[in-house]
DSSP file (Angstrom, degrees, kcal/mol; ACC not computed):
  #  RESIDUE AA STRUCTURE BP1 BP2  ACC     N-H-->O    O-->H-N    N-H-->O    O-->H-N    TCO  KAPPA ALPHA  PHI   PSI    X-CA   Y-CA   Z-CA
    1    1 A X              0   0    0      0, 0.0     2,-0.2     0, 0.0    26,-0.1   0.000 360.0 360.0 360.0 -51.3  -27.0    6.8 -111.7
    2    2 A X        +     0   0    0     24,-0.2     2,-0.3    22,-0.1    24,-0.2  -0.496 360.0 171.3 -67.7 132.6  -26.6    7.6 -108.0
    3    3 A X  E     -A   25   0A   0     22,-2.1    22,-2.0    -2,-0.2     2,-0.4  -0.989  23.0-173.1-149.1 134.8  -26.4    4.3 -106.1
    4    4 A X  E     -A   24   0A   0     -2,-0.3   101,-0.7    99,-0.3     2,-0.6  -0.995   9.7-172.5-127.3 124.4  -25.6    3.3 -102.5
    5    5 A X  E     -A   23   0A   0     18,-2.3    18,-2.4    -2,-0.4     2,-0.2  -0.937   7.3-157.3-126.8 109.3  -25.2   -0.4 -101.6
    6    6 A X  E     +A   22   0A   0     -2,-0.6     2,-0.3    16,-0.2    16,-0.2  -0.562  18.6 164.4 -83.8 150.5  -24.9   -1.5  -98.1
    7    7 A X  E     +A   21   0A   0     14,-2.2    14,-3.0    -2,-0.2   100,-0.1  -0.974  40.0  69.9-154.3 160.0  -23.3   -4.8  -97.1
    8    8 A X        +     0   0    0     -2,-0.3    11,-0.3     1,-0.3    14,-0.1   0.229  62.2 133.7 115.3 -17.9  -22.0   -6.5  -94.1
    9    9 A X        +     0   0    0     12,-0.1     2,-0.3    85,-0.1    -1,-0.3   0.022  21.5 116.4 -56.7 169.0  -25.2   -7.0  -92.0
   10   10 A X  E     -d  109   0B   0     98,-1.0   100,-2.5    97,-0.1     2,-0.4  -0.938  60.5 -45.1 160.0-173.1  -26.1  -10.3  -90.3
   11   11 A X  E     +d  110   0B   0     -2,-0.3     2,-0.3    98,-0.2   100,-0.2  -0.732  54.2 164.9 -83.4 128.4  -26.8  -12.1  -87.0
   12   12 A X  E     -d  111   0B   0     98,-2.7   100,-1.7    -2,-0.4     2,-0.1  -0.998  34.4-109.7-150.5 150.0  -24.5  -11.6  -84.2
   13   13 A X    >   -     0   0    0     -2,-0.3     3,-3.0    98,-0.2    73,-0.2  -0.420  49.5 -84.5 -79.6 153.8  -24.5  -12.3  -80.5
   14   14 A X  T 3  S+     0   0    0      1,-0.3    73,-0.2    -2,-0.1    -1,-0.1  -0.219 120.3  28.9 -53.1 142.1  -24.6   -9.5  -77.9
   15   15 A X  T 3  S+     0   0    0     71,-3.0    70,-0.7     1,-0.3    -1,-0.3   0.183 100.6 116.7  90.1 -13.9  -21.0   -8.3  -77.4
   16   16 A X    <   -     0   0    0     -3,-3.0    70,-2.4    70,-0.2     2,-0.3  -0.017  56.8-122.7 -79.7-172.4  -20.0   -9.2  -80.9
   17   17 A X        -     0   0    0     67,-0.2     2,-0.3    68,-0.2    67,-0.2  -0.925  20.0-179.5-134.4 153.0  -18.9   -7.1  -83.8
   18   18 A X  E     - B   0  83A   0     65,-2.1    65,-3.6    -2,-0.3     2,-0.5  -0.987  16.5-146.5-144.1 151.2  -19.8   -6.3  -87.3
   19   19 A X  E     - B   0  82A   0    -11,-0.3     2,-0.3    -2,-0.3    63,-0.2  -0.967  15.8-161.2-121.3 118.8  -18.4   -4.1  -90.1
   20   20 A X  E     - B   0  81A   0     61,-2.9    61,-2.1    -2,-0.5     2,-0.3  -0.678   4.8-162.2 -93.9 149.2  -20.8   -2.5  -92.5
   21   21 A X  E     -AB   7  80A   0    -14,-3.0   -14,-2.2    -2,-0.3     2,-0.4  -0.968   7.5-161.5-129.4 144.7  -19.7   -1.2  -95.9
   22   22 A X  E     -AB   6  79A   0     57,-2.1    57,-1.6    -2,-0.3     2,-0.5  -0.945   8.5-157.6-124.7 106.6  -21.5    1.2  -98.2
   23   23 A X  E     -AB   5  78A   0    -18,-2.4   -18,-2.3    -2,-0.4     2,-0.3  -0.762  14.3-162.9 -90.3 127.8  -20.3    1.2 -101.8
   24   24 A X  E     +A    4   0A   0     53,-3.0     2,-0.3    -2,-0.5   -20,-0.2  -0.815  15.2 164.2-116.0 150.6  -21.2    4.5 -103.6
   25   25 A X  E     +A    3   0A   0    -22,-2.0   -22,-2.1    -2,-0.3     3,-0.1  -0.964  49.2  48.1-152.7 162.8  -21.3    5.3 -107.3
   26   26 A X  S    S+     0   0    0     -2,-0.3     2,-0.3   -24,-0.2   -24,-0.2   0.458 100.3  57.9  83.5   0.9  -22.7    8.0 -109.6
   27   27 A X  S    S-     0   0    0    -26,-0.1     2,-1.8   -24,-0.1    -1,-0.1  -0.972  99.2 -83.5-152.7 166.4  -21.5   11.0 -107.8
   28   28 A X    >   -     0   0    0     -2,-0.3     3,-2.1     1,-0.2     4,-0.2  -0.545  46.6-175.6 -75.3  86.2  -18.2   12.6 -106.6
   29   29 A X  G >  S+     0   0    0     -2,-1.8     3,-1.9     1,-0.3    -1,-0.2   0.855  74.5  60.8 -59.0 -41.1  -18.0   10.6 -103.4
   30   30 A X  G 3  S+     0   0    0      1,-0.3    -1,-0.3    44,-0.2    -2,-0.1   0.473 103.8  50.7 -74.2   2.9  -14.9   12.4 -102.1
   31   31 A X  G <  S+     0   0    0     -3,-2.1     2,-0.4     2,-0.1    -1,-0.3   0.312 100.0  81.4-112.3   9.4  -16.7   15.9 -102.0
   32   32 A X  S <  S-     0   0    0     -3,-1.9     2,-0.2    21,-0.2    -5,-0.0  -0.946  73.3-132.4-125.9 128.6  -19.8   14.6 -100.1
   33   33 A X        -     0   0    0     -2,-0.4    66,-1.7    21,-0.0     2,-0.3  -0.524  29.4-154.3 -74.6 156.1  -20.3   14.0  -96.4
   34   34 A X  E     -FE  51  98B   0     17,-2.2    17,-2.6    64,-0.2     2,-0.3  -0.916  10.0-167.0-135.0 152.7  -21.9   10.5  -95.6
   35   35 A X  E     -FE  50  97B   0     62,-2.2    62,-2.3    -2,-0.3     2,-0.4  -0.915  16.7-137.2-137.7 158.7  -24.0    9.1  -92.8
   36   36 A X  E     +FE  49  96B   0     13,-2.5    12,-3.0    -2,-0.3    13,-1.6  -0.990  25.7 178.9-117.1 128.3  -25.2    5.9  -91.3
   37   37 A X  E     -FE  47  95B   0     58,-3.2    58,-3.0    -2,-0.4     2,-0.3  -0.819   8.5-159.8-118.0 161.1  -28.7    5.7  -90.2
   38   38 A X  E     -FE  46  94B   0      8,-2.6     8,-2.8    -2,-0.3     2,-0.4  -0.998   4.3-161.8-144.2 155.2  -30.7    2.8  -88.7
   39   39 A X  E     - E   0  93B   0     54,-2.3    54,-2.4    -2,-0.3     2,-0.2  -0.977   5.6-160.6-137.2 121.1  -34.4    1.9  -88.3
   40   40 A X    >   -     0   0    0     -2,-0.4     3,-2.2     4,-0.4    52,-0.1  -0.679  45.7 -76.4 -94.1 153.9  -35.8   -0.6  -85.8
   41   41 A X  T 3  S+     0   0    0      1,-0.3    -1,-0.1    -2,-0.2     3,-0.1  -0.271 119.7   8.4 -50.2 129.8  -39.4   -2.1  -86.3
   42   42 A X  T 3  S+     0   0    0      1,-0.3     2,-0.3    -3,-0.1    -1,-0.3   0.440 112.5 102.2  80.1   1.3  -41.9    0.4  -85.3
   43   43 A X  S <  S-     0   0    0     -3,-2.2    -1,-0.3     1,-0.0     2,-0.1  -0.803  74.8-103.6-115.4 158.5  -39.5    3.2  -84.9
   44   44 A X        -     0   0    0     -2,-0.3    -4,-0.4     1,-0.1     2,-0.2  -0.427  48.1 -94.8 -69.2 152.1  -38.4    6.2  -86.8
   45   45 A X        -     0   0    0     -6,-0.2     2,-0.3    -2,-0.1    -6,-0.2  -0.545  49.4-160.8 -68.8 133.0  -35.1    6.1  -88.7
   46   46 A X  E     -F   38   0B   0     -8,-2.8    -8,-2.6    -2,-0.2     2,-0.3  -0.887  21.0-106.3-121.7 148.3  -32.3    7.6  -86.4
   47   47 A X  E     +F   37   0B   0     -2,-0.3   -10,-0.2   -10,-0.2     3,-0.1  -0.519  34.4 172.7 -67.0 128.0  -28.8    9.1  -87.1
   48   48 A X  E     -     0   0B   0    -12,-3.0    13,-2.5     1,-0.4     2,-0.3   0.806  61.7 -17.3 -99.5 -52.5  -26.0    6.7  -86.0
   49   49 A X  E     -FG  36  60B   0    -13,-1.6   -13,-2.5    11,-0.2    -1,-0.4  -0.992  52.3-160.9-157.9 150.7  -22.9    8.4  -87.3
   50   50 A X  E     -FG  35  59B   0      9,-2.2     9,-2.0    -2,-0.3     2,-0.3  -0.941   4.6-166.8-132.3 157.7  -21.7   11.0  -89.8
   51   51 A X  E     -FG  34  58B   0    -17,-2.6   -17,-2.2    -2,-0.3     7,-0.2  -0.986  22.3-116.5-149.7 142.0  -18.5   11.7  -91.4
   52   52 A X    >   -     0   0    0      5,-2.5     3,-1.0    -2,-0.3   -20,-0.1  -0.125  39.2 -97.4 -72.0 166.5  -17.2   14.7  -93.4
   53   53 A X  T 3  S+     0   0    0      1,-0.3   -21,-0.2   -22,-0.2    -1,-0.1   0.813 124.9  37.1 -56.1 -35.0  -16.1   14.5  -97.1
   54   54 A X  T 3  S-     0   0    0    -23,-0.1    -1,-0.3    20,-0.0    20,-0.1   0.505 112.3-115.8 -94.3 -10.5  -12.4   14.1  -96.2
   55   55 A X  S <  S+     0   0    0     -3,-1.0    -2,-0.1     2,-0.2    17,-0.1   0.471  83.1 116.8  87.0   5.6  -13.0   12.0  -93.1
   56   56 A X  S    S+     0   0    0      1,-0.1     2,-0.4    -5,-0.0    -3,-0.1   0.736  70.1  49.8 -76.1 -23.3  -11.5   14.5  -90.7
   57   57 A X        +     0   0    0      2,-0.0    -5,-2.5     0, 0.0     2,-0.3  -0.969  63.8 174.6-132.2 131.4  -14.7   15.1  -88.8
   58   58 A X  E     -G   51   0B   0     -2,-0.4     2,-0.3    -7,-0.2    -7,-0.2  -0.954   8.6-168.0-135.8 154.4  -17.1   12.4  -87.3
   59   59 A X  E     -G   50   0B   0     -9,-2.0    -9,-2.2    -2,-0.3     2,-0.3  -0.981   7.6-168.1-138.2 151.2  -20.2   12.6  -85.2
   60   60 A X  E     -G   49   0B   0     -2,-0.3   -11,-0.2   -11,-0.2     2,-0.2  -0.967  28.3-105.2-140.0 150.4  -22.0    9.8  -83.3
   61   61 A X    >>  -     0   0    0    -13,-2.5     3,-1.9    -2,-0.3     4,-1.1  -0.504  37.1-119.0 -63.9 143.0  -25.3    9.2  -81.5
   62   62 A X  T 34 S+     0   0    0      1,-0.3     3,-0.3     2,-0.2    -1,-0.1   0.825 112.3  62.7 -58.6 -30.0  -24.8    9.1  -77.8
   63   63 A X  T 34 S+     0   0    0      1,-0.2    -1,-0.3     3,-0.0   -15,-0.1   0.678 112.6  33.6 -68.9 -12.9  -26.1    5.4  -77.8
   64   64 A X  T X> S+     0   0    0     -3,-1.9     3,-2.2   -16,-0.2     4,-1.8   0.448  83.3 126.3-118.8  -4.7  -23.2    4.3  -80.0
   65   65 A X  T 3< S+     0   0    0     -4,-1.1     4,-0.1    -3,-0.3    -3,-0.0  -0.280  81.8  16.9 -62.2 140.2  -20.2    6.5  -78.8
   66   66 A X  T 34 S+     0   0    0      2,-0.4    -1,-0.3     1,-0.1     3,-0.1   0.295 125.3  58.0  80.3  -8.3  -17.3    4.4  -77.9
   67   67 A X  T <4 S+     0   0    0     -3,-2.2    17,-3.1     1,-0.2     2,-0.3   0.626  98.6  51.7-124.7 -21.6  -18.6    1.3  -79.6
   68   68 A X  E  <  -C   83   0A   0     -4,-1.8     2,-0.4    15,-0.2    -2,-0.4  -0.917  58.9-164.0-117.1 147.9  -19.1    2.3  -83.3
   69   69 A X  E     -C   82   0A   0     13,-2.3    13,-3.0    -2,-0.3     2,-0.4  -0.994   4.3-157.7-130.2 128.4  -16.7    3.9  -85.6
   70   70 A X  E     +C   81   0A   0     -2,-0.4     2,-0.3    11,-0.2    11,-0.2  -0.843  24.9 155.8-101.0 136.6  -17.5    5.5  -88.9
   71   71 A X  E     -C   80   0A   0      9,-1.6     9,-3.1    -2,-0.4     2,-0.3  -0.919  22.3-148.0-147.4 173.8  -14.7    5.8  -91.6
   72   72 A X  E     -C   79   0A   0     -2,-0.3     2,-0.4     7,-0.3     7,-0.2  -0.985  12.5-152.9-148.9 155.4  -14.3    6.2  -95.3
   73   73 A X  E > > -C   78   0A   0      5,-2.9     5,-1.5    -2,-0.3     3,-1.2  -0.866  12.1-172.8-133.4  94.6  -12.0    5.3  -98.1
   74   74 A X  T 3 5S+     0   0    0     -2,-0.4     3,-0.5     1,-0.3   -44,-0.2   0.736  83.5  61.1 -66.2 -24.2  -12.4    7.9 -100.8
   75   75 A X  T 3 5S+     0   0    0      1,-0.2    -1,-0.3    -3,-0.1   -45,-0.0   0.753 113.5  37.9 -75.0 -20.5  -10.2    6.0 -103.3
   76   76 A X  T < 5S-     0   0    0     -3,-1.2    -1,-0.2     2,-0.2    -2,-0.2   0.350 105.5-126.9-106.2   5.5  -12.7    3.1 -103.0
   77   77 A X  T   5 +     0   0    0     -3,-0.5   -53,-3.0    -4,-0.4     2,-0.3   0.916  67.7 131.6  51.5  53.1  -15.8    5.2 -102.9
   78   78 A X  E   < -BC  23  73A   0     -5,-1.5    -5,-2.9   -55,-0.2     2,-0.4  -0.999  45.1-160.5-142.0 136.4  -16.8    3.3  -99.7
   79   79 A X  E     -BC  22  72A   0    -57,-1.6   -57,-2.1    -2,-0.3     2,-0.3  -0.917  18.3-157.8-112.4 144.6  -18.0    4.4  -96.2
   80   80 A X  E     -BC  21  71A   0     -9,-3.1    -9,-1.6    -2,-0.4     2,-0.4  -0.829  15.7-160.1-122.1 152.5  -17.7    1.9  -93.3
   81   81 A X  E     -BC  20  70A   0    -61,-2.1   -61,-2.9    -2,-0.3     2,-0.5  -0.874  10.1-162.3-134.7 107.0  -19.3    1.4  -89.9
   82   82 A X  E     -BC  19  69A   0    -13,-3.0   -13,-2.3    -2,-0.4     2,-0.6  -0.817  11.2-165.2 -88.8 120.1  -17.3   -0.7  -87.5
   83   83 A X  E     +BC  18  68A   0    -65,-3.6   -65,-2.1    -2,-0.5     2,-0.2  -0.947  11.1 174.8-115.4 114.8  -19.8   -1.9  -84.7
   84   84 A X        +     0   0    0    -17,-3.1   -67,-0.2    -2,-0.6   -68,-0.2  -0.710  58.7  21.5-112.3 166.5  -18.3   -3.3  -81.6
   85   85 A X  S    S-     0   0    0    -70,-0.7    -1,-0.2    -2,-0.2   -69,-0.2   0.883  84.1-158.5  41.6  52.8  -19.9   -4.4  -78.3
   86   86 A X        -     0   0    0    -70,-2.4   -71,-3.0    -3,-0.2     2,-0.3  -0.209   9.5-160.1 -66.5 148.1  -23.2   -4.9  -80.0
   87   87 A X    >   -     0   0    0    -73,-0.2     3,-2.3   -72,-0.1     4,-0.3  -0.870  33.6-110.0-123.7 155.8  -26.4   -4.9  -77.9
   88   88 A X  G >  S+     0   0    0     -2,-0.3     3,-2.1     1,-0.3    23,-0.4   0.849 117.0  65.3 -55.8 -31.6  -29.8   -6.2  -78.8
   89   89 A X  G 3  S+     0   0    0      1,-0.3    -1,-0.3   -49,-0.0   -49,-0.0   0.567  88.9  68.4 -66.6 -10.6  -31.1   -2.5  -79.0
   90   90 A X  G <  S+     0   0    0     -3,-2.3    -1,-0.3    21,-0.1     2,-0.2   0.557  70.3 118.7 -87.2  -7.6  -28.8   -2.2  -81.9
   91   91 A X    <   +     0   0    0     -3,-2.1     2,-0.3    -4,-0.3    19,-0.2  -0.406  43.2 108.9 -56.1 120.9  -31.0   -4.5  -84.0
   92   92 A X  E    S- H   0 109B   0     17,-1.8    17,-2.7    -2,-0.2     2,-0.5  -0.954  76.4 -81.0-175.4 169.7  -32.2   -2.4  -87.0
   93   93 A X  E     -EH  39 108B   0    -54,-2.4   -54,-2.3    -2,-0.3     2,-0.5  -0.852  47.2-145.3 -82.9 128.1  -31.9   -2.0  -90.6
   94   94 A X  E     -EH  38 107B   0     13,-3.2    13,-1.9    -2,-0.5     2,-0.4  -0.870  17.4-167.8-107.4 129.5  -28.8    0.1  -91.2
   95   95 A X  E     -E   37   0B   0    -58,-3.0   -58,-3.2    -2,-0.5     2,-0.3  -0.939  16.7-138.5-123.4 139.5  -28.8    2.6  -94.1
   96   96 A X  E     -E   36   0B   0     -2,-0.4     8,-2.2   -60,-0.2     2,-0.4  -0.717  23.8-167.6 -83.9 140.5  -26.2    4.6  -95.8
   97   97 A X  E     -EI  35 103B   0    -62,-2.3   -62,-2.2    -2,-0.3     2,-0.3  -0.990  13.9-150.1-135.5 131.4  -27.1    8.2  -96.7
   98   98 A X  E >>  -EI  34 102B   0      4,-3.2     4,-1.4    -2,-0.4     3,-1.0  -0.675  44.0 -92.7 -88.5 149.6  -25.4   10.7  -98.9
   99   99 A X  T 34 S+     0   0    0    -66,-1.7    -1,-0.1    -2,-0.3   -65,-0.0  -0.403 116.4  54.1 -56.5 131.9  -25.8   14.4  -98.0
  100  100 A X  T 34 S-     0   0    0     -2,-0.1    -1,-0.2     1,-0.0    -2,-0.0   0.493 128.3 -83.0 106.5   7.1  -28.8   15.5 -100.0
  101  101 A X  T <4 S+     0   0    0     -3,-1.0     2,-0.5     1,-0.2    -2,-0.2   0.897  78.3 151.6  64.9  46.9  -31.1   12.8  -98.6
  102  102 A X  E  <  -I   98   0B   0     -4,-1.4    -4,-3.2   -99,-0.0     2,-0.3  -0.955  25.8-163.5-110.7 128.2  -30.0    9.9 -101.0
  103  103 A X  E     -I   97   0B   0     -2,-0.5   -99,-0.3    -6,-0.2    -6,-0.2  -0.773  16.2-136.5-113.7 147.3  -30.4    6.5  -99.4
  104  104 A X        -     0   0    0     -8,-2.2   -99,-0.2    -2,-0.3     3,-0.1  -0.347  40.2 -98.7 -87.2-174.2  -29.2    3.0 -100.0
  105  105 A X        -     0   0    0   -101,-0.7  -100,-0.1     1,-0.2   -10,-0.1   0.735  62.6-118.9 -83.0 -25.3  -31.5   -0.1  -99.7
  106  106 A X        -     0   0    0    -13,-0.0     2,-0.3   -10,-0.0   -11,-0.2  -0.071  13.0-124.0 104.3 156.0  -30.4   -1.0  -96.1
  107  107 A X  E     - H   0  94B   0    -13,-1.9   -13,-3.2  -100,-0.1     2,-0.3  -0.992  27.7-119.3-136.3 136.0  -28.6   -4.1  -94.5
  108  108 A X  E     - H   0  93B   0     -2,-0.3   -98,-1.0   -15,-0.2     2,-0.5  -0.619  24.5-170.4 -85.4 134.5  -30.2   -6.0  -91.6
  109  109 A X  E     -dH  10  92B   0    -17,-2.7   -17,-1.8    -2,-0.3     2,-0.5  -0.986   5.8-176.6-121.0 117.5  -28.3   -6.1  -88.3
  110  110 A X  E     -d   11   0B   0   -100,-2.5   -98,-2.7    -2,-0.5     2,-0.7  -0.960   8.5-166.8-120.9 121.7  -29.7   -8.5  -85.7
  111  111 A X  E     +d   12   0B   0     -2,-0.5     2,-0.3   -23,-0.4   -98,-0.2  -0.916  35.6 124.0-106.2 111.0  -28.2   -8.8  -82.3
  112  112 A X              0   0    0   -100,-1.7    -2,-0.1    -2,-0.7   -25,-0.0  -0.992 360.0 360.0-165.0 152.6  -29.5  -11.8  -80.4
  113  113 A X              0   0    0     -2,-0.3  -100,-0.1  -100,-0.1    -1,-0.0   0.452 360.0 360.0 -80.4 360.0  -28.6  -15.0  -78.6
């Protein structure tokens, strides 16, 4: 029943931008905090950004502060991650997570020339 589906990943040049989306279903989305994580090859999954249920509070990893913005549209059951000024070290599979350790399948982001 619970499902998180990420989209929007792809190949982008350094300095470019991408907007990821996570479509949620099967639970009361507007009542639940959401997060974006990422995992690069050979590395553990790391927290990128989080957002409270109503969207009024956000948190970011130091490595992405000032470049990434997390937001949500509770009417659409969707959480977004706007990624600007992308760097090669941002290359990873990006995952949407619901509070309670529920994960999407991930979307690949590759930053390369």
